N, C-alpha and C positions, 0 to 999 in steps of 0.2 A: 504494500500500500504506500503510495507516495503523496497522498493528500495531507500535507503537514498541518494545515488548519484543522482538518477533521481529527487527525491523531491527537493534537494538543487539546482540542475541545473535549474529546472523549476521556483523555487522561485526567484533565481538570475536573470534569463532571464526576468521574469515578472517585477521585480524591475527596471532593466536597460532599457528595451525597452518600457514598458507601464507606469510605475509610474514616473520615473525621468523626462521625457519630460513634464509632467503636473505640476511639482512643480515650484513654483516661487522662485527665488533667488538661487545664486550659492551655498550657504552653504547647504541648504536642499537637493538640487539636487546632490551635490557632495557626501554628506553622504549616500544618498540612492543608488547612483551609486556604491560607494565603497562597501556598504553592499551587493549589488547584485553580484558584482565581487567576493567578498570573498565567498559568498554562492556557486557560480559556481565552483570556484577553490577548495573549501572544498569538494564538491561533487565529483569532479574528483579525488582528493587525496583519498577520502574514497573508491571509486570504486577500486583503485589499491593497497590499503594498504596491504592486505593479500599477494598478489603476490610480492610486493616490499619486505616485511618482509621475505618471504620465500626465495627470491633470495639473500637477504643479509645474511641470516642464512647459506645457502649453500656455498656462497662465503667465509664467515668467517671460516666456518669449513674446507674448502679446504686450506685456508691460514694457519690455525693453525695445520692442520693434520701433525703429526709426529714432531712437533716443541714445542707444548704446550699441557699439559694434560687437556683435556676437558671432561674426562669421568664423572666428577661430574656434568656436565651440561646436564640435561635430555632434550631430544627433546620435543617440545611442544606436548601436548596430544590432541590438537584440532587445528582447523584453526581460532579460535577466536583471534582477534587482541591482546587482553590482554595476551593470552598464548604465541603467537608468539613474542610479545614484551619482555616478561620475558626472553625467550631463546636468542633473539637477544641481549638484554642488557648484559646478562651474557657473551656471546661470545665477545661482544664489549670490555668489561673490559679486557678480556684476550688478545684481539688484541692490545689494547692500551699499555698494559704492554710489549707485544712482540715488538711493534714498538718503544717504548722507549728504550728497550735493543738494538735493531738494530741500532738506531741512535748513540749509544756509541761504536759500533763495527767498526773495519776496515775490509776490505776484500771485494772481489767481490761478494761472495755469500750473505753476509749481505746487501750489497748495492742493489743487484738485488731483494732480498725479500722486502727490504724497499720500493723500487720502486713499487713493486706489491701491497704492503699495501697502499701506497699513491694513486695508481691507483684505488684501491677498494674504498677508502674514497672519491675520486673525483667522481667516478661513482655513489655512493650512494647519494652524495650531489646533483648531477644533477637529479637523479631519484626522489628526494623529491621536486623538483621545479615544481610547477604547471604551466601549459601552459596558456598563456593569452587567454581568450575566444574570439571567433569571433562572433560578434553580427550583426544581420541584421540592416539596417538603421531604425532609429526611425520613427514612423508614425506621 
């Protein structure tokens, strides 16, 4: 089985619903529950990683288009997370530099673009937040 999101989700659910209730003591149960929750959230984040990175890349390229030369930043050659991350990180460096310049400028155009950049940053931060899992009642 190679579906990492599914595997992590099942491991986490098993830890939280089956193992934790059988442990004695708050310390052990708390640690196993936390490990299970982290596995479930990691699985969720893994499942959406390529889509999230692709969306970030598109949004940053749109924000930078015509404002910053990104011709030296090649598009990822695959959908591998490592390739997408290289492209996203290179674009993020350019976006940070642009945003720093915008902060120092006066004028409505600079302020409007700065607001769009901050909106992008807020949106990507929210997209990186895993949702808390819903568990059935323990048996």
